[in-house]
N, C-alpha and C positions, 0 to 999 in steps of 0.2 A: 378235729374230733377223731380220736383214735378208737375205732370200733373193732373188736375181735368177736366175730360172729360165732355163737355157740354151736355145738353139735346138736342134731335133732333130739328132742325129748318130749314126752307128753306135756301138754300145756293146759293150764286151768281155764275154765270158762270165765267170761266177764261177770256173770251172775255170781259164781262162787267167790271171785275176787272182791266184788262189791260188798256182799254180806259179811265176809270174813274181815275185810278192812275196817268197816264201820263198827262192827261188833267189838273187835279187839280195841279199837280206839276208845270206844265208850267204856269198856271194862277197865282199861288202864286209867282213864280219867276219874273213875270211881274208886281207884285204889284197890281193886280186887285182883287177887291172884287167879290163875286159871283154875286151880283146884277149888277155891272159894266160890267162884262163879258156877262151876259145874255142879256143886251141891244144890244150887238153886234151880237148875234146869235139867241136867242129864248126867250121864257118866263122864268122868274125866277123859276117858279114851275118846268118846264121841266129840266132846268139846275141843279136844286137841286136833282131831281130824277136821272139824269145822273151821277152826282158825287157820289151819294149814291148807285149806282149800282142797281137801281130799274127799269131801262129800258135798252134795247139794241138798241142803236141809229142807224139810217139808214146811208148809205154811204154819202148822201148829207150833213147831219149834221156833220159827221166826217171831211169832206173836209173843211167845214166852220171853225171848230176848228183848223185844221192844218194851214189854211190861217191866221186866226186872231192871234193865239199864236205863229206862226212861227216855227211849229214843223212838223214832218212827222212820222206818225204811221208806224211801221214795218209791212210788209206783212207776215202774220202768217197763217199757215194751222191749224186753231183752231179745225176743225173736227178731224184731225189726232191726235193732241195733246190730245184732250178730250177722244178719243177712246182708246189711249194707257193708259192714266191716269185711266180710268174706269177699265182697265184690269191690273193695276200695280201689284197687288198681284199675279195674275195668272202668269204674266211674271216672277216675282220674284220667285215664287214656282217652275217654270219650268227651272230656271237658264237661262232665255232668256235675255241675256245681251243687245243686240243691240237696241231693242225698248226703253229700259230704258235709255240707253246712248243717244239715239236720242232726247228724251224729255228733259233730263238733259242739253244737249248742247243747245237746243232751249231756255230753261229758262235762261241759262247763258247769252245769247244774250239779252234777255228781261229784266232780273234783276229787277223783281218787286214783286215777290210773295213768301210767305213762302212755298207754294206747290213746287216751283222749288227747294228750298233747301232740302226739304224732299225727292223728287225724286232723287236728286243728292246723298243724304245719302244712299238710297237703292243701287245705282250704286257703291258707295264707299264700302258698306258692301260686295257686291258681289265680288269685287276685293281685299277685305281685306285691304283697306287703312284706318286704324284706326286713324291715325293722322288727316286726312281730316274729318273723322266722328266726332272726338272730337270738331273740330272747328265749325262744324254745330250745335252741341248741345250747345256750348257756345253762338253762335249767336242767337239760338232759346230760350235760357233760360228766357230772360226778356219778351218775347212776347208769350210764350207758352199758356197762358190763354186768349189771345186775338185772336188766330187763330180759324179757323172753327172746328167744331166737327170732320169732316172727316180728317182734317189735324192732329188733336190731336190723333186720333186713329192710323193713319199711323205712326206718330212720336213715339207713345208708343211702337208699334210693332218693329219699327226700333231700339229703345233703347234695347228692350228685345233681339233682334237678335244680336246686338253688344255684350251685356253682356254675352250671352250664348257662343258666339264665343271666348270670352276672359276669360271665367270661372269666371266672376264677378257676384256674385249672391245676393249681399246685398240688392238690390232694387227690385228683381224679384217678391217676394211675393206681395209687394205693387202694382207693375205695373199690375200683373195678377188680383189682387182684383179690381183695377180701371177699367180694361177692363170688368170684370164680372159684375160690377155694371152699366156699360154703356148700358146694354140691347141691344147688337148688334144683328142684324138679317141677315146681309150680309153673305152668305155662305162661300165665299172665306176668309173673315176676320176670321170667326169662325174656319175655317179649320186651318189657320196658328196659331191661338191662341192655339188650342188643340195640334197641332204638337209641338209647342214650350213647352207646358206643359209636353208632353210625354218625350221629350228629357231631359228637366230639371229634371223630376222625375227619369228617368233612371240613370242619372249621380249622383243624390243624393242617389240612392239606394232605392227610395221610390216606391216599386213595386205596391202597391194599387193605388197610384196616376197615375202611368204609365198606368195601366190597365184601369182606369176610362177614361183617355184621349183617349187611343187607342180605347176603345169601342165606345166612342162618335164619333170618326172618321169613324169607321167601320160600325156602325149601322145607322148613319144619312144619309139621301138621298141627298148627295151633288151633285150639278150639275157637279162638276169637282173634280177629285182626282188626284193630282200630282203623277204620277206613281212611280217615283224614290223615293220620300219621303215616300209614303205609303208602298213601299216594304221594306224600312229601318225599319219602325215600325213593319211590319209583321215579319221581320227576328229577331228583338229584342224580339218579342213575342214568336217566335219559340225557341229562346235561353232560355227564361225563362221556357218554357214548358219542354224542353229536359234536363234541369238542373239535373234531377234525372236519366236520361238514362245512360247506360254504355258507355264506350269509343267508341266502334265500332258503336253503334247506333248514337251517337253524330256526328261522322265523316261522316256517311252516310247522315244524315239530312242536314248537312252543305254543303257537296259537291253537293248534288242534287239541292240546292237552290241558292247558292251564285254565280254560274257561269252566271246567267241571268243578273247580274248587270254590270254597267260600272266599269272601274278600280278604279275610285275615290270612288264610293260607296262600292265596294269590300274592299277597304282599311279601310273605316270606320267600316264596318261590321266585318272585321277580328279583329279590335281593340275591338269592343264590345264583340266579342266572347272570347277574352283573359280575359276581365274583369270578365265575368261569370265563365270561366274555373278556374280562380284563387281561386274560392270558393270551389273547390272539388279536388279530388286526381289527376285529369288530369293536374294540374298545373306543374307537374314534366316534362312535355313535352313542355311547353310553350316557353321557351327560344329557344329550337331547332326549333320550328315552326316559330318563328320570324326570325331566321337566314335563314331558308329555303325559307321564303317569301321575304327575302332581305329588311326587313323594319327596321332593327336595327339602322339606322341613323336618324330615326324620334324621336324627344325627348320623345313623349308619349310611344314609344316602348322601348327606352332606360330605362325609368322608370320601365316598366314592367319587363325587364331583371334584373334590380336592385332588384325588389321585389322577383323575383325567386331566385336570389343569396342569399337574406336574409332568405327566407323561406326554401330553399333546402340545404343550407350550402355546395354548390358545389364550390370548389376553382376556377375551370376554368371559371365558370359563373361569379364569383366575379371579376376575372381578366378581363374578357370580358367587364363587366360593367365599370370598372375603365378606361380601354383603350378607350372605346367608348365616355366616357363623359369628357375626359381630354380636357382642354381649350374649353369648351362648349360655343357656342354662338347661341342664339335662336331668332326666330321671337317673336314679342310681344304677339301673341296669344298662344305661347308655354311657357310663363313665369311661369305658374302654375306648369308645369312639371319641369322646371329648378330649382325652389325653392325646390321641392321634391328631385330631383337628387343631389343637393348640400348637402342636409341633409344626404342622404345615403352615399355620398362620405366621409363626415366627419366621419360617423360611421365606414365605411370600412377601413378608414385610421387610426383608433385607437384613435379617440377622447375620452376623459374621460367622465364619466357620468355628471360631473359638466358642462363641455363644451357643451354637448348635451342638458342638461337642460336649459342652458342659451340661446342656439339657439332656442329651442322650445318656451320658455317664452317670449323672447324679439324680435324675428324675425318671427318665423313661425306662432304662434297664432295671433299676430296682423295682419299678412298678410292674413291668411285664414278667418279672420272675414268678409272680403269682396270678397274673392276668394274661393268659396266652391267647393270641389271636393271630393265626398264621399269616394273613395278608399284611397286617401291621408289623409283625415280627420281621418278615422279609424286607419290608421297607426300611425299618430302623437299622437292620444290619447292613443293608445296601448303603444307606446314608452314612453310617459310621465308617464303612470301608472307603467310601468315596472321599469323605473328608480327610481321612488318614492319608489317602493317596495324594491329596493336594498339598500336604505339608511334609516337607523333606524329612523332618526328624521322625516322622511316623512311617516312612515308606516300607521299612522291613516288616512292621506290624501289619500293614495293609496287605502285603503280598501273602503273608502267612494266613491271614483271615480269609482272603479270597480263595486261596488254595484249599483250605479246610472246609469252608462253609458253602460257597455258592459261586455261580458264574454270572449272575445278573439278577435284576429285579423280578422279571417275569419270564 
């Protein structure tokens, strides 16, 4: 979705938009021109201002419109809706589902505004209904440059949130650049942008980018910091710092901090911890930690166990991985893990180098062009280079790849 965020301009209230939209729709369906309708209600000038959302009409005027057009405006608590909308990102950051659902349901009944579809999108993202989200983006595609600046910014953040959830990163640099160029001043919007940048950077293994976004969140005097998400970033920061500590120090730092979080957040933090521990000698205990925490049925942890089996060459871990991943069926957001797991299964089941090379060239690399995941990217590139090295006809290509790209897997 190509979004070009507009320059700041005065924006109409939803109340103005609702009355103008339905009045004009009714007038057109009756075959009346603006001038003809105005003769029945008010001056042509006022009617024009009304339909162009330049005035908020009094109740008496609206009653006349209802009588002449034969319509009935719905009774709407506009103050309640506007209040929730103005706090939309706060509710989203706090995982406060009910107010967002309330406004989404209200807009479903009104069915007149792009704002309603965007609010529904945030609700669908929170419940992970990606099929519903895709439909919204398809609906918005042709009107994205005609909606308000505020709607464009909310839609851009919604797209980033969905893409991060599904590990689809092809458009993220472009979307972040568009947000940066929009000169946004709202604190809550800036908070979410920097939070998304930090998570994106961590998964890409771009530590400088992570630290820059983290520092922006930590140092800026925001009116509101979502505690759960800030704590996630703080724990990621702790994991980066303690990367050089010994095993006992690591365990102590982790145990002292992680128990403060909800179970859902603990789950994410435990995963981030395993990602960092893969880069040092502590990786030999990771598979046992996953089993002890009873997380081995989650696809992302299945993949971690597979990497441990590959790195540590322990038969029982390889057998555990193959048993866990047999007849695997995953949710859409876990597809990036499934692709990786299927490659490892091929490898562990004795696929030839030619078969693995074909899998990488014709399936894996086209897929990861739009689904970036730094841990798996490094693995695929390492595998590709290693296979090339083993085949004499590819030796020159291998050495060029190794020289340009990396010096090892971890």
